[in-house]
MARPA-636401 format. One line per 5 residues: number of its first residue (from 1); for each residue x negated, y negated, z negated of C-alpha. Coordinates in Angstrom, 1 decimal. Each point is the difference from the previous one (the first is absolute). Layout:
REM residues N
NUM> X/Y/Z | ...
END
This chain:
REM residues 163
1> -86.7/81.8/84.4 | 2.7/-2.4/-1.2 | 3.1/-1.2/1.7 | 1.4/-3.5/0.1 | 3.6/-0.7/0.7
6> 1.4/-3.2/1.4 | 3.6/-1.0/-0.5 | 2.1/-2.6/1.7 | 3.1/-1.4/-1.4 | 2.7/-1.1/2.5
11> 3.0/-1.9/-1.3 | 3.0/1.0/2.2 | 2.9/-2.4/0.3 | 3.2/1.0/1.9 | 0.4/-3.3/1.7
16> -1.0/-3.7/0.3 | 2.5/-1.1/-2.7 | -2.0/1.9/-2.7 | -3.1/-2.2/0.7 | -1.0/-3.3/-1.5
21> 1.1/-3.0/2.1 | -3.7/-0.6/0.9 | -0.5/3.6/1.2 | 3.3/-0.2/1.9 | -1.1/-3.2/1.8
26> -3.4/1.5/0.8 | 1.5/3.2/1.4 | 2.5/-2.1/2.0 | -2.9/-1.9/1.6 | -1.7/3.3/0.9
31> 3.2/1.3/1.6 | 0.3/-3.2/2.0 | -3.7/0.2/1.0 | 0.7/3.6/1.2 | 2.3/-1.5/2.7
36> -3.1/-1.8/1.5 | -2.0/3.2/0.4 | -1.3/0.9/3.4 | 0.4/3.8/0.1 | 0.9/1.0/3.6
41> -2.0/3.3/-0.2 | 0.9/1.4/-3.4 | 3.3/-1.8/-0.5 | -0.9/-0.1/-3.6 | 0.2/-3.5/-1.4
46> -1.7/-1.1/-3.2 | 0.3/-3.4/-1.8 | -2.1/-1.1/-2.9 | 0.3/-3.0/-2.4 | -2.8/-0.9/-2.4
51> 0.8/-2.1/-3.1 | -3.0/-2.1/-1.0 | -0.9/-1.4/-3.4 | 0.7/-3.5/1.3 | 3.6/0.9/0.9
56> -0.6/0.3/3.8 | 1.4/2.9/1.9 | -2.0/1.2/3.0 | 1.6/2.2/2.6 | -1.3/2.7/2.3
61> 1.5/2.5/2.5 | -1.6/2.8/1.9 | -1.3/-0.8/3.5 | -0.6/2.9/2.3 | -2.1/0.1/3.1
66> -0.1/2.3/3.1 | -3.7/0.4/-0.7 | 0.2/2.1/-3.2 | -1.2/-0.7/-2.7 | -0.2/-3.7/0.8
71> 3.2/-0.8/-1.9 | 0.2/-1.1/-3.6 | 2.3/1.1/-2.9 | 2.3/-2.5/-1.7 | -1.7/0.4/-3.3
76> -3.4/-1.0/1.3 | 1.5/-2.9/2.0 | 1.5/-1.4/-3.2 | -3.0/0.6/-2.2 | -2.5/-1.3/2.5
81> 2.1/-3.0/0.6 | 0.3/-0.7/-3.7 | -3.8/0.2/-0.3 | -0.5/-2.3/3.0 | 2.6/-2.6/-1.0
86> -0.4/0.1/-3.8 | -3.6/1.2/-0.7 | -0.5/0.9/-3.7 | 3.7/0.0/-0.8 | 1.0/3.3/-1.5
91> 2.7/2.2/1.6 | 2.5/1.0/-2.7 | 2.4/2.2/2.0 | 0.3/1.5/3.5 | 3.5/1.0/1.2
96> 0.1/2.4/3.0 | 3.1/0.9/2.0 | -0.3/2.7/2.7 | 2.4/1.6/2.4 | 1.1/0.7/3.6
101> 2.8/-1.8/1.8 | 1.1/3.4/1.5 | 0.3/1.8/-3.3 | -0.1/-1.9/-3.3 | -2.5/1.3/-2.6
106> 1.6/1.0/-3.2 | -3.3/0.4/-1.9 | -2.8/-2.5/-0.5 | -3.2/0.4/2.0 | -3.2/-0.6/-1.9
111> -2.9/-1.8/1.6 | -2.4/2.0/2.2 | -3.5/0.7/-1.2 | -1.6/-3.0/1.9 | 2.5/-2.3/-1.7
116> -0.5/1.5/-3.4 | -3.7/-0.6/0.3 | 0.5/-3.6/1.2 | 2.4/-0.8/-2.8 | -2.2/1.7/-2.5
121> -2.9/-2.2/1.0 | 2.1/-3.1/-0.8 | 1.1/1.6/-3.3 | -3.6/0.7/-1.0 | -1.2/-3.4/1.1
126> 2.7/-1.9/-2.0 | -0.4/2.3/-3.1 | 3.8/0.4/-0.5 | 2.5/2.5/1.4 | 2.1/-0.5/3.1
131> 3.5/1.4/-0.6 | 1.4/1.8/3.0 | 3.8/0.0/0.7 | 1.1/2.5/2.7 | 3.3/0.5/1.8
136> 1.1/1.6/3.2 | 2.9/-1.4/2.1 | 2.4/1.2/-2.6 | -0.1/1.9/-3.3 | -2.1/-0.2/-3.1
141> -2.7/-2.5/-0.9 | -3.3/1.3/-1.4 | -2.3/-2.2/-2.1 | -3.6/0.9/-0.7 | -1.9/-2.1/-2.6
146> -3.3/-0.2/2.0 | -1.3/1.0/3.4 | -2.8/1.8/-1.9 | 2.6/2.5/-1.2 | 0.6/0.9/3.7
151> -3.8/0.2/0.7 | -1.7/1.8/-3.0 | -3.8/0.1/0.3 | 0.2/-3.0/2.4 | -3.2/-1.3/1.7
156> -0.9/-3.6/-0.8 | -2.9/-2.5/0.2 | -1.5/1.1/-3.3 | -1.0/3.2/1.7 | -1.9/-1.6/2.8
161> -3.8/0.0/-0.2 | -0.8/-3.8/-0.2 | -3.8/-0.6/0.1
END
């Protein structure tokens, strides 16, 4: 037997002012998108902003539904919208801001498993990493160099049996 170890590097910034202007702008767009979330059941709002290789920024916010699990996460809204509006244009970075109106989140929330898989599919398809920028309502900012760092041993189209 042999063991394999997988490591993820997370860059931690104390606040927005430590980020590049481009990352600040992208995170500000995600924070604004969070305000458009429809989250009457969880009261946990998430906004996402995807920076594309052509300079476009595509937004998403979580959309809940009384018929669980019919809602959709902000990350997938943004990534799917990018794929639909700008097919073939790589996603460079995805900023995500998450928090509750009742109690501000002081730590970033990473994408759920479904979102990680969906973002990973785009990363695999485009052949280049998608940086992930995370922030709660307040507090530090985390930057991860690629979604594949958050989903080691990810499943992708190369593993499907195509006959």
